[in-house]
C-alpha positions in Angstrom: -75.9 -18.6 -20.1 -75.8 -20.8 -23.1 -73.7 -18.4 -25.1 -71.2 -17.8 -22.0 -70.3 -21.7 -22.0 -70.3 -21.6 -25.7 -67.2 -19.1 -25.8 -65.8 -20.5 -22.4 -65.7 -23.9 -24.6 -64.2 -21.9 -27.3 -61.7 -20.3 -25.2 -60.6 -24.0 -23.5 -59.6 -25.3 -26.8 -57.4 -22.2 -27.4 -56.2 -22.8 -23.6 -55.5 -26.1 -23.9 -53.1 -26.2 -27.0 -51.1 -22.9 -25.6 -51.2 -24.0 -21.8 -52.1 -27.4 -21.5 -55.1 -29.2 -20.4 -54.8 -27.9 -16.5 -55.2 -24.4 -17.6 -58.7 -25.4 -20.1 -60.3 -27.5 -16.9 -59.3 -24.6 -14.9 -61.3 -21.9 -17.1 -64.3 -24.5 -17.2 -64.5 -25.0 -13.5 -64.4 -20.8 -13.1 -67.1 -20.8 -15.8 -69.5 -23.8 -13.8 -68.4 -21.5 -10.4 -69.9 -18.4 -12.3 -73.1 -20.0 -13.4 -73.6 -21.8 -9.9 -73.8 -18.1 -8.2 -75.8 -16.8 -10.6 -78.2 -19.4 -10.6 -78.2 -19.4 -6.6 -79.0 -15.7 -6.4 -81.6 -15.3 -8.7 -85.0 -15.4 -7.8 -87.8 -17.6 -9.8 -90.9 -15.8 -11.0 -93.0 -19.2 -11.6 -94.3 -18.5 -8.0 -98.2 -19.3 -7.7 -100.4 -16.6 -7.2 -101.9 -15.6 -3.4 -105.2 -17.1 -3.0 -107.8 -14.2 -3.3 -110.3 -13.8 -0.8 -113.2 -11.2 -1.0 -113.0 -8.4 1.5 -115.9 -8.2 4.2 -118.8 -7.1 3.1 -117.7 -7.7 -0.9 -120.7 -8.9 -2.6 -120.6 -12.8 -3.4 -119.0 -13.6 -6.8 -116.8 -10.7 -7.0 -113.6 -12.4 -7.0 -112.4 -13.5 -10.0 
């Protein structure tokens, strides 16, 4: 994501020179929307583990 933001920043400078600040702003907004969509559609994997309980009949202390 950081690399994509750096590329959009570099392209925004060239767009501002060639087409004015509105084109540069539109590019920045488009990149932000794509990052937001990516963030909302991906899942975090840092979820806490479920509580492990011994099965019926398992010896005491057999669960780590």
